[in-house]
C-alpha positions in Angstrom: 0.0 0.0 0.0 1.2 3.5 -0.8 0.7 5.7 2.2 0.0 9.3 1.5 2.8 11.4 3.1 2.4 15.1 2.7 5.1 17.6 3.4 5.9 21.1 2.0 8.9 21.1 -0.2 10.9 23.9 -1.8 11.0 24.5 -5.5 14.6 23.5 -5.5 13.8 20.1 -4.0 11.0 19.7 -6.5 13.3 20.5 -9.4 15.7 17.8 -8.2 12.8 15.3 -8.3 11.2 16.3 -11.6 12.4 17.4 -15.0 12.1 21.2 -15.4 9.8 21.0 -18.4 7.4 18.6 -16.5 7.3 20.8 -13.5 6.6 23.9 -15.7 3.7 22.1 -17.4 2.3 21.1 -14.0 2.4 24.6 -12.6 0.9 26.0 -15.8 -2.0 23.5 -15.8 -2.6 24.0 -12.1 -3.2 27.7 -12.8 -5.3 27.0 -15.8 -7.5 24.4 -13.9 -8.0 26.7 -10.9 -9.0 29.6 -13.3 -5.9 31.8 -12.6 -5.1 30.9 -8.9 -1.3 30.4 -8.7 0.0 27.4 -6.9 0.6 28.4 -3.2 2.3 25.3 -2.1 4.0 22.2 -3.4 3.8 18.8 -1.8 5.6 15.6 -2.3 3.4 12.4 -2.2 4.5 8.8 -2.7 3.7 7.6 -6.2 1.4 4.5 -6.0 2.8 1.3 -7.5 0.6 0.0 -10.4 -0.1 -3.6 -9.7 0.0 -6.3 -12.5 -3.6 -7.3 -11.6 -6.5 -5.4 -10.2 -9.9 -6.1 -8.7 -12.7 -4.5 -10.7 -15.0 -2.6 -8.3 -17.4 -1.4 -10.9 -18.0 1.2 -13.6 -17.2 4.8 -12.6 -20.4 6.7 -13.5 -19.4 10.0 -11.9 -16.9 11.7 -9.8 -17.3 14.3 -7.0 -14.2 16.4 -6.1 -13.6 19.5 -4.0 -11.3 22.4 -5.1 -11.1 26.2 -5.2 -11.3 28.0 -8.5 -10.7 31.7 -8.9 -14.4 32.7 -9.5 -15.6 30.7 -6.6 -13.2 32.1 -4.1 -13.8 29.2 -1.7 -13.8 25.4 -1.7 -16.6 24.2 -4.0 -17.8 20.7 -4.9 -17.8 19.8 -8.6 -19.5 16.7 -10.0 -18.7 15.1 -13.3 -20.9 12.5 -14.9 -19.0 10.2 -17.3 -20.8 9.6 -20.7 -20.8 6.1 -22.1 -18.6 5.5 -25.2 -20.0 2.8 -27.4 -16.7 2.4 -29.2 -15.1 0.9 -26.1 -15.5 -2.6 -24.8 -16.3 -1.0 -21.4 -18.6 2.0 -21.8 -17.4 3.9 -18.7 -14.1 4.1 -16.8 -13.5 1.2 -14.4 -13.0 1.8 -10.7 -10.5 -0.9 -9.6 -8.3 -1.6 -6.6 -5.1 -3.5 -5.9 -5.4 -7.1 -4.4 -4.9 -5.8 -0.9 -7.9 -3.4 -1.4 -5.8 -0.4 -0.2 -5.3 1.6 -3.4 -8.0 2.8 -5.9 -7.4 3.2 -9.6 -9.4 4.7 -12.5 -8.8 2.5 -15.6 -9.8 3.3 -19.1 -12.4 5.6 -20.4 -12.4 8.4 -22.9 -12.0 11.6 -21.0 -9.4 14.3 -20.5 -8.9 17.3 -18.2 -9.0 20.9 -19.3 -9.1 24.1 -17.3 -12.9 23.9 -17.2 -12.7 20.5 -15.6 -13.1 16.8 -16.6 -14.3 16.5 -20.3 -15.8 13.4 -22.0 
């Protein structure tokens, strides 16, 4: 199981961990996704190990998440409903977990993330 350990890190530490271009893209997308709010802190989290086999929990029909965007000015809940894609063998993303049932994964689906949110 990958434990979530958060700690504030400096930009110098982060630059040692990530390639500069990857970090720049992440900072730019953070600002775009949060509608202009600049990143105020950086945290390091352990990267989960992707198992060779997973347990299918079910189809992910929607996702509720909480974040602050510039126009909201406060934490707001956003809900995204996934639309079925008849081209795929599985019409929705699959919610799965590792065999120890300690780490969730979203597998498949035709969606991407833009500044406005999750897009089918």
